[in-house]
KETORMAR-312723 format. One record per atom (N, C-alpha, C): x, y, z; residue number from 1; atom name; residue in three letters. Coordinates in steps of 0.1 Angstrom, whole numbers. Layout:
! residues N
    c1    c2    c3   i at  aa
     X     Y     Z NUM CA Ala
...
END
This chain:
! residues 261
    c1    c2    c3   i at  aa
   910   757  1179   1  N Met
   918   767  1186   1 CA Met
   910   779  1189   1  C Met
   909   783  1202   2  N Pro
   902   796  1205   2 CA Pro
   909   808  1200   2  C Pro
   902   819  1200   3  N Ile
   908   832  1196   3 CA Ile
   918   836  1206   3  C Ile
   930   840  1200   4  N Asn
   940   846  1209   4 CA Asn
   936   861  1211   4  C Asn
   930   864  1223   5  N Ile
   925   877  1225   5 CA Ile
   935   888  1224   5  C Ile
   946   887  1230   6  N Ile
   957   897  1230   6 CA Ile
   962   899  1216   6  C Ile
   966   889  1210   7  N Asp
   972   890  1196   7 CA Asp
   962   896  1186   7  C Asp
   950   892  1187   8  N Thr
   940   897  1177   8 CA Thr
   938   912  1180   8  C Thr
   937   916  1193   9  N Ala
   935   930  1196   9 CA Ala
   947   939  1191   9  C Ala
   959   933  1193  10  N Glu
   971   940  1188  10 CA Glu
   971   942  1173  10  C Glu
   966   932  1166  11  N Arg
   966   933  1151  11 CA Arg
   956   943  1147  11  C Arg
   945   944  1153  12  N Ile
   935   954  1150  12 CA Ile
   940   968  1152  12  C Ile
   946   970  1164  13  N Ile
   952   983  1167  13 CA Ile
   963   987  1157  13  C Ile
   972   978  1153  14  N Ala
   982   980  1144  14 CA Ala
   977   984  1130  14  C Ala
   966   977  1126  15  N Ala
   960   980  1113  15 CA Ala
   954   994  1113  15  C Ala
   947   997  1124  16  N His
   941  1010  1125  16 CA His
   952  1021  1125  16  C His
   962  1020  1132  17  N Glu
   973  1030  1133  17 CA Glu
   980  1032  1120  17  C Glu
   983  1021  1113  18  N Ser
   991  1021  1101  18 CA Ser
   982  1023  1088  18  C Ser
   969  1022  1090  19  N Arg
   959  1022  1078  19 CA Arg
   963  1011  1068  19  C Arg
   968  1000  1073  20  N Thr
   971   988  1065  20 CA Thr
   963   977  1070  20  C Thr
   953   972  1062  21  N Pro
   944   961  1066  21 CA Pro
   951   948  1067  21  C Pro
   945   939  1076  22  N Val
   950   925  1077  22 CA Val
   942   917  1066  22  C Val
   949   907  1061  23  N Asp
   942   898  1052  23 CA Asp
   931   889  1058  23  C Asp
   934   884  1070  24  N Thr
   925   876  1078  24 CA Thr
   926   880  1092  24  C Thr
   915   882  1099  25  N Leu
   915   886  1113  25 CA Leu
   912   874  1122  25  C Leu
   901   867  1120  26  N Ile
   897   856  1128  26 CA Ile
   895   844  1119  26  C Ile
   901   833  1122  27  N Asp
   900   821  1113  27 CA Asp
   887   814  1117  27  C Asp
   877   814  1108  28  N Ser
   864   808  1111  28 CA Ser
   864   793  1112  28  C Ser
   875   787  1108  29  N Thr
   876   772  1109  29 CA Thr
   880   768  1123  29  C Thr
   883   777  1131  30  N Cys
   888   774  1145  30 CA Cys
   876   774  1155  30  C Cys
   864   776  1150  31  N Gly
   852   776  1159  31 CA Gly
   851   788  1168  31  C Gly
   854   800  1163  32  N Pro
   853   812  1172  32 CA Pro
   839   814  1177  32  C Pro
   837   820  1189  33  N Thr
   824   824  1194  33 CA Thr
   823   839  1194  33  C Thr
   810   843  1194  34  N Lys
   808   858  1194  34 CA Lys
   813   864  1207  34  C Lys
   812   856  1218  35  N Ala
   816   861  1231  35 CA Ala
   831   864  1231  35  C Ala
   839   855  1225  36  N Asp
   853   857  1224  36 CA Asp
   857   869  1215  36  C Asp
   849   870  1204  37  N Ala
   851   882  1195  37 CA Ala
   849   895  1202  37  C Ala
   838   895  1210  38  N Phe
   835   907  1218  38 CA Phe
   846   910  1229  38  C Phe
   852   899  1234  39  N Arg
   863   901  1244  39 CA Arg
   875   908  1237  39  C Arg
   877   904  1224  40  N Val
   888   911  1217  40 CA Val
   885   926  1216  40  C Val
   872   929  1212  41  N Gln
   868   943  1211  41 CA Gln
   871   951  1225  41  C Gln
   867   944  1236  42  N Gln
   869   950  1249  42 CA Gln
   883   953  1252  42  C Gln
   892   944  1247  43  N Glu
   906   946  1249  43 CA Glu
   911   957  1241  43  C Glu
   906   958  1229  44  N Val
   910   970  1220  44 CA Val
   906   983  1227  44  C Val
   894   983  1232  45  N Ile
   889   995  1239  45 CA Ile
   897   998  1251  45  C Ile
   900   988  1259  46  N Arg
   908   990  1271  46 CA Arg
   921   996  1268  46  C Arg
   928   992  1258  47  N Arg
   941   997  1254  47 CA Arg
   940  1011  1249  47  C Arg
   929  1014  1241  48  N Arg
   928  1028  1236  48 CA Arg
   924  1038  1247  48  C Arg
   917  1033  1257  49  N Val
   914  1042  1268  49 CA Val
   926  1044  1276  49  C Val
   934  1033  1279  50  N Ala
   946  1035  1286  50 CA Ala
   956  1044  1279  50  C Ala
   955  1045  1266  51  N Ala
   964  1054  1258  51 CA Ala
   959  1069  1258  51  C Ala
   947  1071  1264  52  N Gly
   942  1085  1266  52 CA Gly
   928  1088  1260  52  C Gly
   922  1078  1254  53  N Asp
   908  1081  1248  53 CA Asp
   898  1078  1259  53  C Asp
   885  1079  1256  54  N Ala
   875  1077  1266  54 CA Ala
   862  1071  1259  54  C Ala
   855  1062  1266  55  N Val
   843  1057  1260  55 CA Val
   832  1068  1260  55  C Val
   825  1070  1249  56  N Ala
   816  1081  1248  56 CA Ala
   802  1076  1243  56  C Ala
   801  1063  1239  57  N Gly
   788  1058  1235  57 CA Gly
   789  1044  1230  57  C Gly
   779  1040  1223  58  N Phe
   778  1026  1218  58 CA Phe
   771  1026  1205  58  C Phe
   773  1016  1197  59  N Lys
   766  1015  1184  59 CA Lys
   760  1001  1181  59  C Lys
   750  1001  1173  60  N Leu
   744   989  1168  60 CA Leu
   746   990  1153  60  C Leu
   750   980  1146  61  N Gly
   752   980  1132  61 CA Gly
   746   968  1124  61  C Gly
   744   969  1112  62  N Asn
   740   958  1103  62 CA Asn
   727   952  1107  62  C Asn
   718   960  1113  63  N Ile
   705   955  1117  63 CA Ile
   695   957  1106  63  C Ile
   697   966  1097  64  N Ala
   688   968  1085  64 CA Ala
   692   957  1074  64  C Ala
   683   952  1068  65  N Lys
   685   942  1057  65 CA Lys
   694   947  1046  65  C Lys
   693   960  1043  66  N Ala
   701   966  1033  66 CA Ala
   716   965  1037  66  C Ala
   719   967  1049  67  N Met
   733   967  1054  67 CA Met
   738   952  1054  67  C Met
   730   943  1058  68  N Gln
   734   929  1059  68 CA Gln
   737   924  1044  68  C Gln
   729   928  1035  69  N Ser
   731   924  1021  69 CA Ser
   744   931  1016  69  C Ser
   747   943  1020  70  N Lys
   758   951  1015  70 CA Lys
   771   944  1018  70  C Lys
   772   939  1030  71  N Phe
   785   934  1035  71 CA Phe
   785   919  1038  71  C Phe
   774   912  1035  72  N Gly
   774   898  1036  72 CA Gly
   774   893  1051  72  C Gly
   770   901  1060  73  N Val
   769   897  1074  73 CA Val
   754   896  1078  73  C Val
   750   884  1082  74  N Asp
   736   881  1083  74 CA Asp
   730   883  1097  74  C Asp
   738   890  1106  75  N Glu
   732   894  1119  75 CA Glu
   739   907  1123  75  C Glu
   733   914  1133  76  N Pro
   738   927  1137  76 CA Pro
   751   926  1144  76  C Pro
   759   937  1144  77  N Asp
   771   938  1152  77 CA Asp
   769   950  1162  77  C Asp
   778   952  1171  78  N Tyr
   776   962  1181  78 CA Tyr
   790   965  1187  78  C Tyr
   791   977  1193  79  N Gly
   804   980  1198  79 CA Gly
   805   994  1205  79  C Gly
   816   996  1212  80  N Tyr
   818  1009  1218  80 CA Tyr
   822  1020  1209  80  C Tyr
   818  1032  1212  81  N Leu
   822  1044  1205  81 CA Leu
   832  1052  1214  81  C Leu
   843  1057  1209  82  N Leu
   852  1065  1217  82 CA Leu
   851  1079  1214  82  C Leu
   855  1088  1224  83  N Ala
   854  1102  1222  83 CA Ala
   863  1107  1210  83  C Ala
   874  1100  1208  84  N Gly
   883  1104  1197  84 CA Gly
   877  1101  1183  84  C Gly
   866  1094  1182  85  N Gln
   860  1092  1169  85 CA Gln
   850  1103  1165  85  C Gln
   847  1112  1174  86  N Phe
   837  1122  1171  86 CA Phe
   844  1134  1164  86  C Phe
   838  1138  1153  87  N Arg
   844  1149  1145  87 CA Arg
   833  1160  1143  87  C Arg
   838  1173  1142  88  N Pro
   829  1184  1140  88 CA Pro
   822  1183  1126  88  C Pro
   809  1188  1126  89  N Glu
   802  1189  1113  89 CA Glu
   808  1201  1105  89  C Glu
   806  1200  1092  90  N Asn
   809  1211  1083  90 CA Asn
   824  1214  1081  90  C Asn
   833  1206  1087  91  N Leu
   847  1207  1085  91 CA Leu
   852  1195  1077  91  C Leu
   865  1196  1074  92  N Ala
   871  1186  1065  92 CA Ala
   876  1174  1074  92  C Ala
   874  1162  1068  93  N Ile
   880  1150  1073  93 CA Ile
   889  1144  1062  93  C Ile
   901  1141  1065  94  N Ser
   911  1136  1055  94 CA Ser
   909  1122  1051  94  C Ser
   910  1119  1039  95  N Ala
   909  1105  1034  95 CA Ala
   921  1097  1039  95  C Ala
   932  1103  1043  96  N Asp
   943  1096  1049  96 CA Asp
   940  1089  1061  96  C Asp
   929  1092  1068  97  N Glu
   926  1086  1081  97 CA Glu
   920  1072  1080  97  C Glu
   917  1067  1068  98  N Phe
   909  1055  1066  98 CA Phe
   915  1045  1056  98  C Phe
   909  1033  1056  99  N Ile
   914  1023  1047  99 CA Ile
   905  1022  1035  99  C Ile
   892  1018  1037 100  N Glu
   882  1017  1027 100 CA Glu
   868  1021  1033 100  C Glu
   866  1034  1035 101  N Pro
   855  1038  1043 101 CA Pro
   842  1039  1036 101  C Pro
   831  1037  1043 102  N Phe
   817  1039  1038 102 CA Phe
   810  1048  1048 102  C Phe
   799  1054  1043 103  N Ile
   792  1064  1051 103 CA Ile
   777  1059  1053 103  C Ile
   772  1061  1066 104  N Glu
   759  1057  1069 104 CA Glu
   751  1068  1075 104  C Glu
   738  1068  1075 105  N Leu
   730  1078  1081 105 CA Leu
   721  1072  1092 105  C Leu
   721  1078  1103 106  N Glu
   714  1073  1115 106 CA Glu
   708  1083  1124 106  C Glu
   697  1081  1131 107  N Pro
   693  1090  1142 107 CA Pro
   700  1086  1155 107  C Pro
   708  1094  1160 108  N Ala
   716  1091  1172 108 CA Ala
   708  1095  1184 108  C Ala
   708  1086  1194 109  N Phe
   701  1088  1207 109 CA Phe
   711  1093  1217 109  C Phe
   708  1103  1225 110  N Val
   715  1107  1237 110 CA Val
   707  1104  1249 110  C Val
   713  1096  1258 111  N Leu
   705  1091  1270 111 CA Leu
   706  1100  1282 111  C Leu
   695  1101  1289 112  N Lys
   695  1109  1301 112 CA Lys
   696  1100  1314 112  C Lys
   694  1087  1311 113  N Lys
   696  1078  1322 113 CA Lys
   700  1064  1317 113  C Lys
   706  1056  1325 114  N Ser
   712  1043  1320 114 CA Ser
   700  1033  1318 114  C Ser
   702  1024  1309 115  N Val
   692  1014  1306 115 CA Val
   699  1001  1302 115  C Val
   694   990  1307 116  N Gly
   700   977  1303 116 CA Gly
   693   966  1310 116  C Gly
   697   954  1306 117  N Gly
   692   942  1311 117 CA Gly
   685   933  1301 117  C Gly
   681   921  1304 118  N Pro
   676   911  1295 118 CA Pro
   661   913  1291 118  C Pro
   654   923  1298 119  N His
   640   925  1296 119 CA His
   637   939  1292 119  C His
   646   946  1286 120  N Val
   644   960  1281 120 CA Val
   634   960  1270 120  C Val
   624   969  1270 121  N Thr
   615   971  1260 121 CA Thr
   616   985  1254 121  C Thr
   608   988  1243 122  N Ala
   608  1001  1237 122 CA Ala
   604  1012  1247 122  C Ala
   595  1008  1256 123  N Val
   591  1018  1267 123 CA Val
   603  1023  1275 123  C Val
   612  1013  1278 124  N Asp
   624  1017  1286 124 CA Asp
   633  1026  1278 124  C Asp
   634  1024  1265 125  N Ile
   643  1032  1257 125 CA Ile
   637  1046  1256 125  C Ile
   624  1047  1254 126  N Ile
   618  1061  1254 126 CA Ile
   620  1068  1267 126  C Ile
   618  1061  1278 127  N Ala
   620  1067  1291 127 CA Ala
   635  1072  1293 127  C Ala
   644  1065  1287 128  N Ala
   658  1068  1290 128 CA Ala
   664  1078  1280 128  C Ala
   657  1081  1270 129  N Thr
   662  1090  1259 129 CA Thr
   660  1105  1263 129  C Thr
   671  1113  1262 130  N Asp
   670  1127  1264 130 CA Asp
   665  1134  1250 130  C Asp
   673  1131  1240 131  N Tyr
   670  1136  1227 131 CA Tyr
   677  1128  1216 131  C Tyr
   672  1130  1203 132  N Val
   679  1124  1192 132 CA Val
   684  1135  1183 132  C Val
   694  1131  1175 133  N Val
   701  1141  1166 133 CA Val
   705  1134  1153 133  C Val
   705  1140  1142 134  N Pro
   710  1134  1129 134 CA Pro
   724  1131  1130 134  C Pro
   729  1119  1125 135  N Ala
   743  1115  1126 135 CA Ala
   747  1108  1114 135  C Ala
   760  1110  1110 136  N Leu
   766  1102  1100 136 CA Leu
   777  1094  1107 136  C Leu
   778  1081  1104 137  N Glu
   788  1072  1109 137 CA Glu
   797  1068  1097 137  C Glu
   810  1069  1099 138  N Ile
   819  1064  1089 138 CA Ile
   824  1050  1094 138  C Ile
   821  1040  1086 139  N Ile
   826  1027  1090 139 CA Ile
   838  1023  1081 139  C Ile
   847  1015  1086 140  N Asp
   860  1012  1079 140 CA Asp
   866  1000  1085 140  C Asp
   864   989  1078 141  N Ser
   870   976  1083 141 CA Ser
   885   976  1083 141  C Ser
   891   970  1093 142  N Arg
   905   968  1094 142 CA Arg
   909   955  1087 142  C Arg
   899   948  1080 143  N Val
   901   936  1072 143 CA Val
   901   939  1058 143  C Val
   910   935  1050 144  N Arg
   911   938  1036 144 CA Arg
   899   935  1028 144  C Arg
   894   944  1020 145  N Asp
   883   943  1011 145 CA Asp
   870   939  1018 145  C Asp
   869   943  1031 146  N Trp
   857   940  1038 146 CA Trp
   853   925  1038 146  C Trp
   863   917  1038 147  N Asn
   861   902  1038 147 CA Asn
   859   897  1052 147  C Asn
   846   900  1057 148  N Ile
   844   898  1071 148 CA Ile
   832   889  1074 148  C Ile
   831   883  1086 149  N Asp
   819   877  1091 149 CA Asp
   816   884  1105 149  C Asp
   806   878  1112 150  N Ile
   802   885  1124 150 CA Ile
   813   885  1134 150  C Ile
   822   875  1135 151  N His
   833   875  1145 151 CA His
   843   886  1142 151  C His
   846   888  1129 152  N Asp
   855   899  1125 152 CA Asp
   850   912  1129 152  C Asp
   838   915  1126 153  N Thr
   833   929  1129 153 CA Thr
   830   931  1143 153  C Thr
   826   921  1151 154  N Leu
   825   922  1165 154 CA Leu
   839   925  1172 154  C Leu
   849   918  1168 155  N Ala
   862   921  1173 155 CA Ala
   867   935  1169 155  C Ala
   863   939  1157 156  N Asp
   868   952  1152 156 CA Asp
   858   963  1155 156  C Asp
   852   963  1167 157  N Cys
   844   974  1172 157 CA Cys
   833   978  1162 157  C Cys
   826   968  1156 158  N Gly
   815   971  1147 158 CA Gly
   820   978  1135 158  C Gly
   832   977  1132 159  N Ser
   838   984  1120 159 CA Ser
   837   999  1121 159  C Ser
   835  1005  1132 160  N Ser
   833  1019  1134 160 CA Ser
   846  1027  1132 160  C Ser
   845  1039  1127 161  N Ala
   857  1047  1125 161 CA Ala
   855  1061  1129 161  C Ala
   843  1067  1126 162  N Ala
   841  1081  1130 162 CA Ala
   826  1084  1131 162  C Ala
   823  1095  1138 163  N Val
   809  1099  1140 163 CA Val
   808  1114  1138 163  C Val
   798  1119  1131 164  N Ile
   796  1133  1129 164 CA Ile
   781  1135  1132 164  C Ile
   779  1144  1142 165  N Ile
   765  1147  1145 165 CA Ile
   761  1161  1141 165  C Ile
   748  1162  1138 166  N Gly
   742  1175  1134 166 CA Gly
   738  1183  1146 166  C Gly
   733  1195  1143 167  N Ser
   729  1205  1153 167 CA Ser
   714  1208  1154 167  C Ser
   706  1197  1152 168  N Thr
   692  1198  1153 168 CA Thr
   686  1188  1162 168  C Thr
   690  1188  1175 169  N Pro
   684  1178  1184 169 CA Pro
   669  1180  1185 169  C Pro
   662  1168  1187 170  N Arg
   648  1168  1189 170 CA Arg
   644  1158  1200 170  C Arg
   634  1161  1207 171  N Lys
   628  1151  1216 171 CA Lys
   621  1141  1208 171  C Lys
   619  1129  1213 172  N Leu
   612  1118  1206 172 CA Leu
   598  1122  1202 172  C Leu
   592  1130  1210 173  N Ser
   578  1135  1207 173 CA Ser
   578  1144  1195 173  C Ser
   589  1149  1190 174  N Glu
   590  1159  1179 174 CA Glu
   593  1152  1166 174  C Glu
   596  1139  1166 175  N Val
   600  1132  1154 175 CA Val
   592  1119  1154 175  C Val
   591  1113  1142 176  N Asn
   584  1100  1141 176 CA Asn
   595  1090  1136 176  C Asn
   602  1084  1145 177  N Leu
   613  1075  1141 177 CA Leu
   608  1062  1135 177  C Leu
   595  1059  1135 178  N Ala
   590  1047  1128 178 CA Ala
   588  1050  1113 178  C Ala
   589  1063  1109 179  N Asp
   587  1066  1095 179 CA Asp
   592  1080  1091 179  C Asp
   605  1081  1091 180  N Thr
   612  1093  1087 180 CA Thr
   621  1090  1075 180  C Thr
   618  1095  1063 181  N Pro
   627  1092  1052 181 CA Pro
   640  1100  1054 181  C Pro
   651  1095  1048 182  N Gly
   664  1101  1048 182 CA Gly
   672  1098  1036 182  C Gly
   683  1106  1033 183  N Glu
   691  1103  1022 183 CA Glu
   705  1108  1024 183  C Glu
   715  1102  1017 184  N Ile
   729  1107  1017 184 CA Ile
   731  1113  1003 184  C Ile
   738  1125  1004 185  N Arg
   742  1132   991 185 CA Arg
   757  1134   991 185  C Arg
   762  1132   979 186  N Phe
   776  1136   976 186 CA Phe
   775  1148   967 186  C Phe
   779  1160   973 187  N Gly
   777  1172   966 187 CA Gly
   762  1174   965 187  C Gly
   756  1176   953 188  N Gly
   742  1177   952 188 CA Gly
   735  1164   947 188  C Gly
   743  1154   946 189  N Glu
   738  1141   940 189 CA Glu
   733  1132   951 189  C Glu
   721  1127   950 190  N Val
   716  1117   960 190 CA Val
   722  1103   957 190  C Val
   729  1098   967 191  N Lys
   736  1085   965 191 CA Lys
   728  1073   971 191  C Lys
   721  1076   981 192  N Ala
   713  1065   988 192 CA Ala
   701  1071   995 192  C Ala
   690  1063   996 193  N Lys
   678  1067  1003 193 CA Lys
   674  1056  1012 193  C Lys
   667  1060  1023 194  N Gly
   662  1050  1032 194 CA Gly
   651  1056  1041 194  C Gly
   647  1048  1051 195  N Asn
   637  1052  1060 195 CA Asn
   640  1046  1074 195  C Asn
   638  1054  1084 196  N Thr
   641  1049  1098 196 CA Thr
   633  1036  1101 196  C Thr
   622  1033  1094 197  N Ser
   615  1021  1096 197 CA Ser
   624  1008  1093 197  C Ser
   634  1010  1084 198  N Ala
   643   999  1080 198 CA Ala
   651   994  1092 198  C Ala
   652  1002  1103 199  N Val
   660   999  1114 199 CA Val
   652   991  1124 199  C Val
   649   978  1121 200  N Tyr
   642   970  1131 200 CA Tyr
   627   975  1133 200  C Tyr
   621   980  1123 201  N Gly
   608   986  1124 201 CA Gly
   608  1000  1130 201  C Gly
   617  1002  1139 202  N Ser
   619  1016  1145 202 CA Ser
   632  1015  1152 202  C Ser
   640  1026  1152 203  N Pro
   653  1026  1159 203 CA Pro
   651  1024  1174 203  C Pro
   640  1028  1179 204  N Ile
   637  1026  1193 204 CA Ile
   637  1011  1197 204  C Ile
   630  1003  1189 205  N Ser
   630   989  1191 205 CA Ser
   643   983  1189 205  C Ser
   651   989  1180 206  N Ala
   665   984  1177 206 CA Ala
   673   985  1190 206  C Ala
   672   997  1197 207  N Leu
   680   999  1209 207 CA Leu
   676   990  1220 207  C Leu
   663   986  1221 208  N Ala
   658   977  1231 208 CA Ala
   664   963  1228 208  C Ala
   665   959  1215 209  N Trp
   671   947  1211 209 CA Trp
   686   947  1215 209  C Trp
   693   958  1213 210  N Leu
   707   959  1216 210 CA Leu
   709   957  1231 210  C Leu
   701   964  1239 211  N Cys
   702   962  1254 211 CA Cys
   701   948  1258 211  C Cys
   691   941  1253 212  N Arg
   689   927  1256 212 CA Arg
   701   919  1252 212  C Arg
   707   921  1240 213  N Arg
   718   914  1235 213 CA Arg
   731   916  1244 213  C Arg
   734   928  1247 214  N Ile
   746   931  1254 214 CA Ile
   745   928  1269 214  C Ile
   733   926  1274 215  N Ser
   731   922  1287 215 CA Ser
   738   908  1290 215  C Ser
   740   900  1279 216  N Glu
   746   887  1280 216 CA Glu
   761   889  1284 216  C Glu
   766   901  1282 217  N Tyr
   780   904  1286 217 CA Tyr
   781   911  1299 217  C Tyr
   769   914  1306 218  N Gly
   769   921  1318 218 CA Gly
   770   936  1317 218  C Gly
   767   941  1305 219  N Ile
   768   956  1303 219 CA Ile
   755   961  1298 219  C Ile
   754   975  1299 220  N Gly
   742   982  1294 220 CA Gly
   746   995  1288 220  C Gly
   736  1003  1285 221  N Leu
   739  1017  1279 221 CA Leu
   739  1026  1291 221  C Leu
   748  1036  1290 222  N Glu
   750  1045  1302 222 CA Glu
   744  1059  1299 222  C Glu
   739  1065  1310 223  N Ala
   735  1079  1310 223 CA Ala
   746  1088  1304 223  C Ala
   742  1097  1295 224  N Gly
   751  1106  1289 224 CA Gly
   758  1101  1276 224  C Gly
   756  1088  1273 225  N Gln
   762  1083  1261 225 CA Gln
   754  1086  1249 225  C Gln
   760  1087  1237 226  N Leu
   754  1087  1224 226 CA Leu
   753  1073  1219 226  C Leu
   742  1069  1214 227  N Val
   740  1055  1209 227 CA Val
   735  1056  1195 227  C Val
   741  1048  1186 228  N Leu
   737  1047  1172 228 CA Leu
   729  1034  1170 228  C Leu
   717  1035  1164 229  N Pro
   709  1023  1163 229 CA Pro
   711  1015  1150 229  C Pro
   719  1020  1141 230  N Gly
   721  1014  1128 230 CA Gly
   717  1023  1117 230  C Gly
   723  1020  1105 231  N Ser
   720  1029  1093 231 CA Ser
   706  1026  1088 231  C Ser
   699  1037  1083 232  N Ile
   686  1035  1077 232 CA Ile
   687  1032  1062 232  C Ile
   699  1031  1057 233  N Leu
   701  1028  1042 233 CA Leu
   714  1020  1040 233  C Leu
   716  1015  1028 234  N Ala
   728  1008  1025 234 CA Ala
   740  1018  1025 234  C Ala
   751  1015  1032 235  N Ala
   762  1024  1033 235 CA Ala
   768  1026  1019 235  C Ala
   772  1039  1017 236  N Glu
   778  1043  1004 236 CA Glu
   793  1045  1006 236  C Glu
   801  1039   996 237  N Lys
   815  1041   996 237 CA Lys
   819  1056   994 237  C Lys
   827  1060  1003 238  N Met
   831  1075  1003 238 CA Met
   841  1078   991 238  C Met
   839  1090   986 239  N Ile
   847  1095   974 239 CA Ile
   854  1107   979 239  C Ile
   867  1108   979 240  N Pro
   874  1120   983 240 CA Pro
   871  1132   974 240  C Pro
   871  1143   980 241  N Gly
   868  1155   972 241 CA Gly
   853  1159   971 241  C Gly
   845  1153   980 242  N Gln
   831  1155   980 242 CA Gln
   826  1161   993 242  C Gln
   816  1169   993 243  N Gln
   809  1172  1005 243 CA Gln
   799  1162  1007 243  C Gln
   799  1155  1019 244  N Ile
   789  1144  1022 244 CA Ile
   779  1149  1032 244  C Ile
   766  1148  1028 245  N Thr
   755  1153  1036 245 CA Thr
   745  1142  1039 245  C Thr
   741  1141  1051 246  N Gly
   730  1132  1055 246 CA Gly
   718  1140  1058 246  C Gly
   706  1137  1053 247  N His
   695  1145  1054 247 CA His
   683  1137  1059 247  C His
   676  1142  1069 248  N Phe
   663  1136  1073 248 CA Phe
   652  1145  1070 248  C Phe
   641  1140  1063 249  N Asp
   630  1149  1059 249 CA Asp
   623  1154  1071 249  C Asp
   621  1168  1071 250  N Gly
   614  1174  1082 250 CA Gly
   621  1175  1095 250  C Gly
   634  1172  1095 251  N Trp
   641  1172  1108 251 CA Trp
   654  1180  1106 251  C Trp
   664  1176  1098 252  N Gly
   676  1183  1097 252 CA Gly
   687  1175  1090 252  C Gly
   699  1180  1089 253  N Glu
   709  1173  1082 253 CA Glu
   723  1176  1089 253  C Glu
   733  1168  1084 254  N Val
   746  1169  1089 254 CA Val
   756  1167  1077 254  C Val
   767  1175  1077 255  N Ser
   776  1175  1065 255 CA Ser
   790  1175  1070 255  C Ser
   799  1171  1061 256  N Phe
   814  1173  1063 256 CA Phe
   820  1172  1049 256  C Phe
   832  1177  1048 257  N Asp
   840  1176  1035 257 CA Asp
   849  1165  1036 257  C Asp
   848  1155  1027 258  N Tyr
   858  1144  1027 258 CA Tyr
   870  1148  1018 258  C Tyr
   880  1152  1024 259  N Ala
   891  1159  1017 259 CA Ala
   901  1150  1010 259  C Ala
   904  1155   998 260  N Ile
   915  1148   990 260 CA Ile
   928  1151   997 260  C Ile
   937  1141   997 261  N Thr
   950  1143  1004 261 CA Thr
   961  1144   994 261  C Thr
END
């Protein structure tokens, strides 16, 4: 039985709005395809835009081996980012907004021109990039206990929940994204460490991979969008009452308070 696009999208939206996860999203015994799962995501986005939100970017997730091991998904996911997901740095974000959130650290790309197609290379990504900025992404599955496979997370917009960007933009020539260490701290305690090289060798190459993959759906990355290439480290489960900081060596950091409700 194929995925019921409308019903599945409605269940995702209801779980998001109520902060109540579903036990099962997509039945893997029914032979779902990744294309149908992405169609569910597009229906979710269509409805949220119709309700007043706007597409502001795109994300790639689970491309680092540490992330695939963390959640048992053996291939990358990807999805749209909405303007309503962006939060100010250094301010409070309430734990009431999420189900079971984790935090990731990524170098976010802001594009000055559109890029896409089945033959995109790292050169095209470099030419299309305006600047990069430190970013934290909150991921939060709408499936109970993160019991997901690739079809679930594709339908669920790459499990994305919120994005916080820092205030230290850099040109690509000012950073070395093939080898920049980074870490996540809760308060003053380091909870996870990684390196940008974990993201497909370089996040630049990861975004070229993303463009080639989503070209199968007839879409690309658009000028002015912010694009996340995937976390440099294994996502850490968020703990209310902590200041959460993502730090890149020699570049900058981004923080917010994860508030107890």
